[in-house]
N, CA, C and O of each residue as an XYZ file, in Angstrom:
260
protein
N       2.224     22.752    -13.497
C       1.180     24.148    -12.078
C       0.655     22.793    -11.445
O       0.559     21.589    -11.682
N       0.343     23.879    -10.367
C      -0.185     22.773     -9.253
C      -1.411     23.034     -9.516
O      -1.859     24.023    -10.094
N      -2.459     21.332     -8.703
C      -3.887     21.895     -8.934
C      -3.602     20.923     -7.571
O      -2.631     20.289     -7.159
N      -5.281     21.211     -7.005
C      -5.261     20.680     -6.254
C      -6.522     19.371     -6.312
O      -7.707     19.701     -6.300
N      -6.180     18.125     -6.363
C      -7.482     16.867     -6.586
C      -7.512     16.264     -5.181
O      -6.576     15.862     -4.490
N      -9.523     16.325     -4.801
C      -9.515     15.131     -4.084
C      -8.329     16.268     -2.387
O      -7.861     15.444     -1.601
N      -8.200     16.825     -2.240
C      -7.422     17.814     -0.982
C      -6.427     17.462     -1.108
O      -5.854     17.337     -0.026
N      -5.709     17.142     -2.147
C      -4.487     16.670     -2.123
C      -3.921     17.264     -3.887
O      -4.274     17.145     -5.061
N      -2.806     17.953     -3.039
C      -1.939     18.923     -3.950
C      -1.373     18.005     -5.058
O      -1.081     16.873     -4.674
N      -1.187     18.257     -6.220
C      -0.287     17.896     -7.477
C       0.043     18.061     -8.266
O      -0.844     17.430     -8.842
N       0.789     18.492     -9.251
C       1.473     18.804     -9.936
C       1.552     18.285    -11.736
O       2.034     17.254    -12.207
N       0.952     19.323    -12.360
C       0.432     18.562    -14.059
C       1.016     19.603    -14.681
O       1.239     20.690    -14.148
N       1.410     19.149    -16.390
C       2.492     19.936    -17.100
C       1.398     21.189    -17.169
O       0.224     21.001    -16.850
N       1.965     22.687    -17.683
C       0.668     23.412    -18.086
C      -0.165     22.615    -19.120
O       0.153     21.437    -19.283
N      -0.848     22.951    -19.597
C      -1.889     23.265    -20.628
C      -2.729     21.973    -20.452
O      -3.289     21.497    -21.441
N      -2.893     21.110    -18.669
C      -3.549     20.166    -19.018
C      -5.237     20.146    -19.345
O      -5.946     20.901    -20.011
N      -5.458     19.203    -18.736
C      -7.190     19.083    -19.001
C      -7.078     18.498    -18.376
O      -5.945     18.120    -18.077
N      -8.950     17.711    -17.337
C      -9.505     17.443    -16.683
C      -9.478     15.604    -17.023
O      -9.840     14.822    -16.143
N      -9.001     15.108    -18.404
C      -8.368     13.602    -18.406
C      -7.661     13.780    -17.277
O      -7.880     13.290    -16.169
N      -6.072     15.120    -17.898
C      -4.961     14.686    -17.717
C      -5.184     14.216    -15.757
O      -4.481     13.354    -15.230
N      -6.239     14.975    -15.020
C      -5.990     14.644    -13.735
C      -6.787     13.536    -13.482
O      -7.185     13.723    -12.332
N      -7.117     12.796    -13.770
C      -7.784     11.574    -14.245
C      -6.980     10.906    -14.253
O      -6.768     10.235    -13.244
N      -6.045     10.759    -15.556
C      -5.429      9.561    -15.172
C      -4.075      9.922    -14.115
O      -3.279      9.024    -13.842
N      -3.895     11.419    -13.518
C      -2.655     11.386    -12.726
C      -3.155     10.561    -11.191
O      -2.316     10.098    -10.417
N      -4.659     10.487    -10.940
C      -5.075     10.106     -9.859
C      -5.098      7.820    -10.044
O      -4.857      7.024     -9.137
N      -5.348      7.603    -11.026
C      -5.310      6.620    -11.775
C      -7.400      6.167    -11.347
O      -7.854      5.194    -10.743
N      -8.241      7.527    -12.075
C      -9.686      7.221    -11.501
C     -10.316      6.513    -12.079
O     -10.591      6.886    -13.219
N     -10.841      5.219    -11.647
C     -11.937      4.308    -12.556
C     -13.414      4.713    -12.301
O     -14.023      5.008    -11.274
N     -13.674      4.645    -13.261
C     -15.402      4.638    -13.532
C     -16.357      4.247    -12.783
O     -16.061      3.486    -11.862
N     -17.397      4.548    -12.916
C     -17.982      5.610    -12.657
C     -17.625      6.609    -11.709
O     -17.011      6.217    -10.717
N     -17.890      7.847    -11.816
C     -16.905      9.090    -11.316
C     -17.969     10.434    -11.980
O     -18.557     10.562    -13.054
N     -17.819     11.572    -10.362
C     -18.741     13.149    -11.586
C     -16.991     13.793    -11.194
O     -16.175     13.455    -10.336
N     -16.972     14.492    -11.922
C     -15.871     15.869    -11.908
C     -16.588     17.017    -11.576
O     -17.537     17.207    -12.338
N     -16.485     17.657    -10.896
C     -16.286     19.449    -10.256
C     -14.887     20.075    -10.134
O     -14.038     19.561     -9.405
N     -14.597     21.445    -11.017
C     -13.329     21.837    -11.073
C     -14.061     23.218    -10.774
O     -15.097     23.635    -11.291
N     -12.962     24.046     -9.447
C     -14.103     24.626     -8.659
C     -15.684     24.969     -8.397
O     -16.423     25.896     -8.726
N     -15.785     24.183     -7.904
C     -16.867     23.418     -7.461
C     -18.178     23.361     -8.690
O     -19.226     22.776     -8.418
N     -17.975     24.013     -9.992
C     -18.626     23.618    -11.129
C     -19.066     22.189    -11.762
O     -18.080     22.022    -12.480
N     -19.595     21.443    -11.907
C     -19.451     20.075    -12.203
C     -19.213     20.390    -14.002
O     -19.740     21.291    -14.655
N     -18.312     19.390    -14.461
C     -18.087     19.178    -15.273
C     -18.160     18.097    -16.515
O     -17.145     17.503    -16.879
N     -19.222     17.926    -17.030
C     -19.756     16.857    -17.699
C     -18.665     15.880    -18.572
O     -17.623     16.204    -19.141
N     -19.373     14.462    -18.437
C     -18.019     13.745    -19.200
C     -17.377     13.915    -20.448
O     -16.174     13.674    -20.543
N     -18.269     14.435    -21.749
C     -18.081     14.754    -22.444
C     -17.272     15.983    -22.616
O     -16.951     16.061    -23.802
N     -16.874     16.840    -22.018
C     -16.147     18.147    -21.928
C     -14.692     17.439    -21.496
O     -13.725     17.665    -22.224
N     -14.508     16.481    -20.176
C     -13.230     16.282    -19.780
C     -11.912     16.438    -20.626
O     -10.900     16.907    -20.105
N     -11.954     15.910    -22.350
C     -10.984     15.881    -22.564
C     -10.523     17.696    -23.275
O      -9.631     18.036    -24.053
N     -11.409     18.357    -22.691
C     -11.123     19.561    -23.500
C     -11.138     20.651    -22.819
O     -10.816     21.681    -23.410
N     -11.578     20.726    -21.165
C     -12.206     21.445    -20.377
C     -10.699     21.635    -19.510
O     -10.374     20.724    -18.749
N      -9.686     23.000    -19.675
C      -8.674     23.041    -19.050
C      -8.649     23.475    -17.775
O      -9.504     24.283    -17.413
N      -7.669     23.012    -16.885
C      -7.563     23.221    -15.881
C      -6.353     24.433    -15.729
O      -5.447     24.357    -16.559
N      -6.280     25.521    -14.744
C      -5.881     26.511    -14.644
C      -4.855     26.097    -13.135
O      -5.097     25.094    -12.464
N      -3.631     27.150    -12.778
C      -3.215     26.770    -11.453
C      -3.858     26.994     -9.911
O      -4.089     28.086     -9.392
N      -4.006     26.117     -9.522
C      -4.512     26.357     -8.118
C      -6.077     25.651     -8.552
O      -7.074     25.931     -7.886
N      -6.124     25.009     -9.366
C      -7.600     24.478     -9.378
C      -8.084     24.122     -8.348
O      -7.220     24.053     -7.473
N      -9.200     23.819     -7.964
C      -9.712     22.729     -6.889
C     -10.562     21.604     -8.083
O     -11.632     21.963     -8.575
N     -10.042     20.488     -8.381
C     -10.883     19.359     -8.899
C     -11.249     18.406     -7.646
O     -10.476     18.184     -6.713
N     -12.420     17.935     -7.762
C     -13.760     16.649     -7.195
C     -13.624     15.567     -7.764
O     -14.104     15.800     -8.873
N     -13.220     14.302     -7.762
C     -13.798     13.674     -8.391
C     -14.167     12.776     -7.348
O     -13.493     12.080     -6.589
N     -15.837     13.014     -7.535
C     -16.760     12.426     -6.947
C     -17.075     10.644     -6.849
O     -18.067     10.404     -7.538
N     -16.711      9.818     -6.428
C     -17.303      7.896     -6.937
C     -18.787      8.071     -6.551
O     -19.104      8.746     -5.571
N     -19.795      7.381     -7.429
C     -21.644      7.232     -6.127
C     -21.324      6.456     -5.247
O     -20.267      5.837     -5.369
N     -21.852      6.338     -4.518
C     -22.084      5.834     -2.862
C     -23.287      4.829     -2.527
O     -24.232      5.179     -1.820
N     -23.177      3.582     -3.080
C     -24.905      2.815     -3.676
C     -24.972      2.432     -1.315
O     -24.056      2.506     -0.497
N     -26.006      2.185     -1.181
C     -26.737      1.708      0.233
C     -27.680      2.016      0.563
O     -28.566      2.569     -0.088
N     -27.662      1.633      1.940
C     -28.814      2.004      2.292
C     -29.277      1.646      4.223
O     -30.379      1.972      4.665
């Protein structure tokens, strides 16, 4: 299935979950995840199903000042 992760198109197997997208791009903690602008808590990453054309944003915190 086709999903958009951080504005880039990827192919994932059907019935993929958020952790599959994280693995696909090699995400390193800490990060926050939103699917279709909905925040997905860390404890739901392994169960949160992705669907065709979902928009996944993986955001790392930025420090500085």
